[in-house]
C-alpha positions as CSV (number, residue, x, y, z in Angstrom):
1,X,8.9,-9.7,17.7
2,X,5.9,-8.9,15.5
3,X,3.2,-7.0,17.4
4,X,0.4,-7.8,14.9
5,X,-2.4,-10.1,15.9
6,X,-1.9,-13.8,15.6
7,X,-3.7,-15.1,12.5
8,X,-5.8,-18.2,13.3
9,X,-7.8,-20.6,11.1
10,X,-10.6,-22.8,12.3
11,X,-11.6,-26.1,10.6
12,X,-13.8,-29.0,11.4
13,X,-16.9,-29.0,13.5
14,X,-18.1,-30.0,17.0
15,X,-20.5,-28.8,19.7
16,X,-19.6,-25.5,21.2
17,X,-17.3,-24.5,18.2
18,X,-19.5,-21.5,17.2
19,X,-19.2,-19.9,20.6
20,X,-15.5,-20.5,20.7
21,X,-15.1,-19.1,17.2
22,X,-17.0,-15.9,18.1
23,X,-14.9,-15.4,21.3
24,X,-11.6,-15.8,19.5
25,X,-12.6,-13.7,16.5
26,X,-13.5,-10.7,18.8
27,X,-10.2,-10.9,20.8
28,X,-7.9,-8.0,20.0
29,X,-4.8,-10.3,20.0
30,X,-6.1,-12.6,17.4
31,X,-7.3,-12.4,13.8
32,X,-9.7,-15.0,12.4
33,X,-8.5,-15.3,8.8
34,X,-10.7,-18.2,7.6
35,X,-12.9,-21.2,8.4
36,X,-13.7,-24.5,6.8
37,X,-16.0,-27.2,8.1
38,X,-14.3,-29.9,6.0
39,X,-10.5,-30.2,6.0
40,X,-10.6,-31.3,2.3
41,X,-11.9,-27.9,1.4
42,X,-9.6,-25.9,3.6
43,X,-6.5,-26.2,1.4
44,X,-6.8,-23.1,-0.8
45,X,-8.0,-21.0,2.1
46,X,-5.1,-22.1,4.4
47,X,-2.5,-21.4,1.8
48,X,-3.8,-18.0,0.9
49,X,-4.4,-16.7,4.5
50,X,-1.0,-17.4,6.0
51,X,-2.6,-18.7,9.2
52,X,-0.1,-18.9,12.1
53,X,-2.2,-21.3,14.3
54,X,-4.9,-23.8,13.1
55,X,-7.7,-24.9,15.5
56,X,-9.2,-28.1,14.3
57,X,-12.5,-29.4,15.8
58,X,-13.3,-33.1,16.0
59,X,-16.8,-34.5,15.9
60,X,-15.6,-37.9,17.1
61,X,-12.9,-37.3,19.8
62,X,-12.3,-41.0,20.5
63,X,-9.5,-41.0,17.9
64,X,-7.6,-38.5,15.8
65,X,-8.5,-38.5,12.1
66,X,-5.0,-38.9,10.6
67,X,-6.2,-38.2,7.1
68,X,-7.8,-34.9,8.0
69,X,-4.6,-33.8,9.8
70,X,-2.6,-34.8,6.7
71,X,-4.8,-32.7,4.4
72,X,-4.2,-29.7,6.7
73,X,-0.5,-30.4,6.8
74,X,-0.3,-30.3,3.0
75,X,-1.0,-26.6,3.0
76,X,0.5,-25.3,6.2
77,X,3.2,-25.9,8.8
78,X,1.4,-23.8,11.4
79,X,0.8,-25.3,14.9
80,X,-2.4,-27.3,15.2
81,X,-4.6,-27.3,18.3
82,X,-7.4,-29.9,18.5
83,X,-10.8,-28.9,19.9
84,X,-12.9,-31.6,21.4
85,X,-16.0,-32.0,23.5
86,X,-14.6,-34.9,25.4
87,X,-11.2,-36.6,25.7
88,X,-9.9,-40.1,26.1
89,X,-6.9,-41.0,28.2
90,X,-4.8,-41.6,25.1
91,X,-5.9,-38.7,23.0
92,X,-3.2,-36.2,24.1
93,X,-0.4,-38.8,23.7
94,X,-1.7,-39.6,20.2
95,X,-1.8,-35.9,19.4
96,X,1.8,-35.4,20.6
97,X,2.9,-38.4,18.6
98,X,1.4,-36.8,15.4
99,X,3.2,-33.5,16.1
100,X,0.1,-31.6,17.2
101,X,0.5,-28.9,19.7
102,X,-2.4,-29.2,22.2
103,X,-5.9,-30.6,22.9
104,X,-8.6,-28.3,24.3
105,X,-11.9,-29.3,25.8
106,X,-15.0,-27.3,24.8
107,X,-16.7,-25.3,26.3
108,X,-13.7,-23.3,27.5
109,X,-13.0,-19.9,29.0
110,X,-11.9,-17.4,26.3
111,X,-8.8,-16.5,28.3
112,X,-7.7,-20.2,28.3
113,X,-8.3,-20.5,24.6
114,X,-6.3,-17.4,23.9
115,X,-3.5,-18.5,26.2
116,X,-3.3,-21.9,24.4
117,X,-3.2,-20.2,21.0
118,X,-0.4,-17.8,22.1
119,X,1.6,-20.7,23.5
120,X,1.3,-22.7,20.3
121,X,2.3,-19.6,18.2
122,X,5.3,-19.0,20.5
123,X,6.5,-22.5,20.3
124,X,6.1,-22.5,16.5
125,X,8.0,-19.2,16.2
126,X,10.9,-20.6,18.3
127,X,10.9,-23.8,16.2
128,X,11.0,-21.8,12.9
129,X,13.7,-19.5,14.2
130,X,15.8,-22.5,15.3
131,X,15.5,-24.0,11.9
132,X,16.6,-20.7,10.4
133,X,19.6,-20.5,12.7
134,X,20.7,-24.0,11.7
135,X,20.6,-23.0,8.1
136,X,22.1,-19.6,8.8
137,X,21.2,-18.8,5.2
138,X,24.0,-21.0,3.9
139,X,21.7,-23.5,2.1
140,X,19.2,-21.0,0.7
141,X,19.6,-19.8,-2.8
142,X,18.8,-16.4,-4.3
143,X,17.8,-16.6,-7.9
144,X,17.3,-13.3,-9.8
145,X,15.4,-13.0,-13.0
146,X,16.4,-10.0,-15.1
147,X,15.6,-8.8,-18.6
148,X,16.9,-5.5,-20.1
149,X,13.7,-5.4,-22.2
150,X,10.1,-5.7,-21.1
151,X,7.5,-8.0,-22.6
152,X,9.7,-11.1,-22.8
153,X,7.8,-13.1,-20.2
154,X,10.1,-12.6,-17.2
155,X,7.4,-12.3,-14.6
156,X,5.4,-15.2,-16.0
157,X,8.6,-17.3,-15.7
158,X,9.3,-16.0,-12.2
159,X,5.8,-16.8,-10.8
160,X,5.7,-20.2,-12.4
161,X,9.2,-21.0,-11.0
162,X,8.1,-20.0,-7.6
163,X,4.9,-22.1,-7.8
164,X,7.0,-25.0,-9.1
165,X,9.5,-24.8,-6.3
166,X,6.8,-24.7,-3.6
167,X,4.2,-27.0,-5.0
168,X,6.2,-29.7,-6.8
169,X,9.7,-29.6,-5.4
170,X,8.5,-28.8,-1.8
171,X,10.9,-26.0,-1.2
172,X,10.1,-23.1,1.2
173,X,9.9,-20.4,-1.5
174,X,9.6,-16.6,-1.4
175,X,9.0,-14.5,-4.5
176,X,9.9,-10.8,-4.1
177,X,8.6,-8.4,-6.8
178,X,11.4,-5.8,-7.3
179,X,9.8,-4.1,-10.2
180,X,8.9,-1.5,-7.6
181,X,7.0,0.8,-9.8
182,X,5.0,-1.5,-12.1
183,X,5.3,-5.0,-10.6
184,X,2.7,-7.5,-11.8
185,X,3.6,-10.6,-9.8
186,X,0.6,-10.4,-7.5
187,X,-1.8,-10.1,-10.4
188,X,-0.1,-13.0,-12.3
189,X,-0.9,-15.4,-9.4
190,X,-4.3,-13.9,-8.5
191,X,-3.2,-12.7,-5.1
192,X,-4.9,-10.1,-3.0
193,X,-2.0,-9.0,-0.9
194,X,-2.6,-7.8,2.7
195,X,0.8,-6.0,2.6
196,X,3.7,-5.1,0.3
197,X,7.4,-4.8,0.5
198,X,6.8,-1.1,1.3
199,X,4.8,-1.9,4.4
200,X,7.5,-4.2,5.5
201,X,10.5,-1.9,5.1
202,X,8.5,1.1,6.6
203,X,7.4,-0.9,9.7
204,X,9.0,-0.2,13.1
205,X,11.6,-2.4,14.8
206,X,14.2,-4.7,13.5
207,X,13.6,-6.4,10.1
208,X,14.1,-10.1,10.9
209,X,12.6,-13.4,9.8
210,X,9.8,-13.3,12.3
211,X,8.7,-9.9,11.1
212,X,9.0,-10.9,7.5
213,X,6.5,-13.8,8.1
214,X,3.8,-11.3,9.1
215,X,4.0,-9.4,5.8
216,X,4.2,-12.0,3.1
217,X,1.2,-13.2,1.1
218,X,0.5,-16.9,1.1
219,X,-0.4,-18.5,-2.3
220,X,-2.4,-21.7,-2.7
221,X,0.7,-23.3,-4.4
222,X,2.5,-23.0,-1.1
223,X,4.8,-20.1,-2.2
224,X,5.0,-16.9,-0.3
225,X,4.9,-13.5,-2.1
226,X,6.2,-10.1,-1.2
227,X,4.5,-7.8,-3.7
228,X,5.7,-4.5,-5.1
229,X,4.3,-1.2,-3.7
230,X,0.8,-0.3,-4.9
231,X,1.8,3.2,-6.1
232,X,4.7,3.9,-8.4
233,X,5.8,7.0,-6.4
234,X,6.5,4.8,-3.4
235,X,9.2,2.9,-5.1
236,X,12.0,5.3,-3.9
237,X,11.0,4.5,-0.2
238,X,12.4,0.9,-0.7
239,X,16.1,1.8,-0.3
240,X,19.1,-0.4,-1.1
241,X,19.9,-0.9,2.6
242,X,16.3,-2.0,3.4
243,X,16.3,-4.4,0.5
244,X,19.5,-5.9,1.7
245,X,17.9,-6.5,5.1
246,X,14.8,-8.1,3.5
247,X,17.0,-10.6,1.6
248,X,19.1,-11.3,4.7
249,X,15.9,-12.1,6.7
250,X,14.5,-14.2,3.9
251,X,17.6,-16.4,3.8
252,X,16.9,-17.4,7.4
253,X,13.5,-18.8,6.5
254,X,13.4,-19.9,2.9
255,X,15.1,-22.5,0.7
256,X,14.6,-20.4,-2.5
257,X,14.3,-16.6,-2.8
258,X,13.3,-15.5,-6.3
259,X,13.8,-11.8,-7.2
260,X,11.7,-10.5,-10.1
261,X,13.4,-7.2,-11.2
262,X,12.7,-4.2,-13.3
263,X,14.1,-4.0,-16.8
264,X,17.0,-1.5,-16.1
265,X,20.1,-1.3,-14.0
266,X,18.8,0.6,-11.0
267,X,20.5,0.7,-7.6
268,X,17.9,-1.8,-6.4
269,X,18.8,-4.2,-9.2
270,X,22.5,-3.7,-8.4
271,X,21.8,-4.5,-4.7
272,X,19.9,-7.6,-5.7
273,X,22.8,-8.7,-8.0
274,X,25.2,-8.4,-5.1
275,X,23.2,-11.0,-3.2
276,X,22.4,-13.3,-6.2
277,X,23.6,-16.9,-6.4
278,X,22.2,-17.4,-9.9
279,X,21.2,-14.8,-12.5
280,X,18.7,-15.7,-15.2
281,X,18.7,-13.3,-18.1
282,X,15.4,-13.8,-20.0
283,X,15.3,-13.2,-23.7
284,X,13.0,-13.8,-26.6
285,X,13.6,-14.6,-30.3
286,X,13.4,-10.9,-31.4
287,X,16.3,-8.9,-32.7
288,X,15.5,-6.0,-30.3
289,X,15.4,-8.3,-27.3
290,X,18.7,-10.1,-28.2
291,X,20.4,-6.7,-28.9
292,X,19.4,-5.6,-25.4
293,X,20.7,-8.9,-23.9
294,X,24.0,-8.3,-25.7
295,X,24.3,-4.8,-24.0
296,X,23.2,-6.4,-20.7
297,X,26.1,-9.0,-20.9
298,X,28.6,-6.2,-21.7
299,X,27.3,-4.1,-18.8
300,X,27.6,-7.1,-16.4
301,X,31.1,-7.6,-17.6
302,X,31.9,-3.9,-16.9
303,X,30.4,-4.3,-13.4
304,X,32.8,-7.2,-12.9
305,X,29.8,-9.5,-12.3
306,X,30.9,-13.2,-12.4
307,X,29.4,-14.3,-15.7
308,X,29.5,-18.0,-14.7
309,X,26.6,-17.2,-12.5
310,X,24.7,-15.7,-15.5
311,X,22.5,-17.9,-17.6
312,X,20.5,-17.1,-20.7
313,X,16.9,-18.3,-20.7
314,X,15.3,-18.2,-24.1
315,X,11.5,-17.8,-23.7
316,X,9.1,-18.8,-26.4
317,X,12.1,-20.7,-27.8
318,X,10.1,-22.7,-30.3
319,X,8.6,-19.7,-32.0
320,X,9.2,-19.9,-35.8
321,X,10.5,-16.4,-36.7
322,X,13.5,-17.4,-38.9
323,X,16.2,-17.3,-36.2
324,X,18.0,-20.4,-35.0
325,X,19.3,-21.1,-31.6
326,X,22.8,-21.5,-32.8
327,X,22.7,-18.1,-34.5
328,X,21.6,-16.5,-31.3
329,X,24.4,-18.2,-29.3
330,X,27.0,-17.0,-31.9
331,X,25.7,-13.5,-31.8
332,X,25.6,-13.3,-28.0
333,X,28.8,-15.1,-27.5
334,X,27.2,-17.2,-24.8
335,X,25.4,-20.5,-24.8
336,X,21.7,-20.6,-24.2
337,X,21.4,-23.1,-21.4
338,X,17.6,-23.1,-21.1
339,X,14.6,-22.8,-23.5
340,X,11.0,-22.4,-22.5
341,X,8.4,-23.2,-25.2
342,X,5.4,-21.1,-26.0
343,X,2.0,-22.4,-25.2
344,X,-1.5,-21.1,-25.6
345,X,-2.3,-22.1,-22.1
346,X,0.0,-19.4,-20.7
347,X,-2.2,-16.3,-21.6
348,X,-5.2,-18.2,-20.4
349,X,-3.5,-18.9,-17.1
350,X,-2.4,-15.3,-16.8
351,X,-5.9,-14.0,-17.3
352,X,-7.2,-16.5,-14.7
353,X,-4.5,-15.4,-12.2
354,X,-3.2,-18.9,-11.8
355,X,0.3,-20.2,-12.7
356,X,0.2,-22.4,-15.7
357,X,2.2,-25.1,-13.9
358,X,-1.0,-25.5,-11.8
359,X,-3.6,-25.2,-14.6
360,X,-1.8,-27.5,-17.0
361,X,0.7,-29.7,-15.0
362,X,1.4,-32.0,-18.0
363,X,2.2,-29.2,-20.6
364,X,5.5,-28.9,-22.2
365,X,6.0,-25.5,-20.7
366,X,5.4,-27.0,-17.2
367,X,8.1,-29.6,-17.9
368,X,10.5,-26.9,-19.1
369,X,9.9,-24.8,-15.9
370,X,10.5,-27.9,-13.8
371,X,13.8,-28.7,-15.5
372,X,14.8,-25.1,-15.0
373,X,14.0,-25.2,-11.3
374,X,15.7,-28.6,-10.8
375,X,18.8,-27.3,-12.3
376,X,19.1,-24.6,-9.6
377,X,17.5,-26.6,-6.8
378,X,19.4,-25.7,-3.6
379,X,20.5,-29.2,-2.6
380,X,24.0,-28.0,-2.5
381,X,24.8,-24.7,-0.8
382,X,25.7,-22.0,-3.3
383,X,29.3,-20.7,-3.2
384,X,28.6,-17.0,-2.3
385,X,32.2,-16.0,-2.4
386,X,33.3,-14.3,-5.7
387,X,36.9,-15.2,-5.7
388,X,39.0,-13.1,-8.1
389,X,36.3,-10.6,-8.9
390,X,36.9,-6.9,-8.6
391,X,34.2,-5.2,-6.5
392,X,33.3,-1.7,-7.5
393,X,31.9,0.9,-5.0
394,X,28.2,1.8,-5.1
395,X,28.8,5.2,-6.8
396,X,31.2,3.7,-9.4
397,X,28.7,0.9,-10.2
398,X,25.9,3.4,-10.7
399,X,28.1,5.4,-13.0
400,X,28.9,2.3,-15.1
401,X,25.3,1.3,-15.2
402,X,24.2,4.8,-16.2
403,X,26.8,4.9,-19.0
404,X,25.7,1.6,-20.3
405,X,22.0,2.7,-20.3
406,X,22.9,5.9,-22.3
407,X,24.9,3.8,-24.7
408,X,21.9,1.4,-25.1
409,X,19.6,4.4,-25.9
410,X,22.1,5.7,-28.5
411,X,22.3,2.3,-30.1
412,X,18.6,1.8,-30.2
413,X,18.1,5.0,-32.2
414,X,20.3,3.7,-35.0
415,X,19.4,0.0,-34.8
416,X,18.2,-1.6,-38.1
417,X,14.6,-2.8,-38.2
418,X,14.0,-6.2,-36.7
419,X,12.4,-7.5,-39.8
420,X,15.3,-6.8,-42.2
421,X,15.7,-10.0,-44.2
422,X,19.5,-10.4,-43.9
423,X,20.4,-7.2,-42.2
424,X,23.2,-6.5,-39.7
425,X,22.3,-5.2,-36.3
426,X,24.5,-3.1,-34.0
427,X,26.9,-4.8,-31.6
428,X,27.8,-7.5,-34.3
429,X,24.4,-9.2,-34.0
430,X,24.1,-10.7,-37.4
431,X,21.5,-13.2,-38.6
432,X,20.7,-14.9,-41.9
433,X,16.9,-14.9,-42.0
434,X,15.6,-18.3,-42.9
435,X,12.3,-17.9,-44.6
436,X,11.6,-21.7,-44.4
437,X,11.8,-21.6,-40.6
438,X,9.3,-18.8,-40.3
């Protein structure tokens, strides 16, 4: 079990609430992570704090305000305790019917309040663990986003997919930033993480779903985020075995786990690929990007990765640069299943630290992200068995990946300039530049 203090959030207002709040906030077993007098204004705070128990005070305790509870439930599944100054004979029954955990009369002894909070948290943890056991990870889906070249919008796509899954498709979603040296997922969504993946894997005790819940950062979209380490030199402390444990724990609690990876075939990326249900290789309409994707596909084939699980996502697919989609497909030898358009709202959203699917829900890019998410929505459990595929040992896989990386560097040195009008690029990437399309 996690020995960290229980995170509590207090909303509403009633007589005696200030005294109860001060008593709870000063208790060593509890951490007050936020307050809001009006439930309608508690949403963003609730989503970002990751509260494990919510205490909601009622000014009129004669009946439960269903709308207020519904607003709280939109942003958290944490147990809710009602705080009242007086109680009717039917209030507790009504609370139980609505799925609330308890009703407490104020004023109240601090020990009694703390006991009730701990009881609600314990019941909530058991309930969540039970749900995880019923799933047993079978219905969760691991989606990895990879690009052999930086700057193609992979992290932008990953963060927006995570927000879309959580906010619009109502999936329990975790985004793990596996660009362990220079990950930007937290900045992209404006998060101020309390912990990173490094803190999780270096913590004492077994790494399970309960411990994982204490280290993730909650975003206002509803998604959870496990950020990359803060310092590049700490990347090596996140080992392959520890990452495997993190993913296994995540599959017990989440419907969708998105892995945003670094742009090279490291051992961490290989570990992620071993546990991936769907691989999205992100490319852009640039000769250098497409050349790298071609090398990537060849490397995956050498690694005996099942290419039916690999999907090309063309970002900024509507950019007029003289290359047609069919030309790209012919050059890569693989169909482009998904295209995401460019949109001036994206850089604005990045600078604001808010996913564009939230700032501009009706934009064409938002629709494209939704279509992409729906295509991989975990309604049907992914077939995790790779029948007929040859599995290489870890050392052999690293050798293959290293050889492919060296080959890519050699090819890059002799590659023709991207702007050649009708030039021929290495690896049989040939395009006829269409000036009228530019």
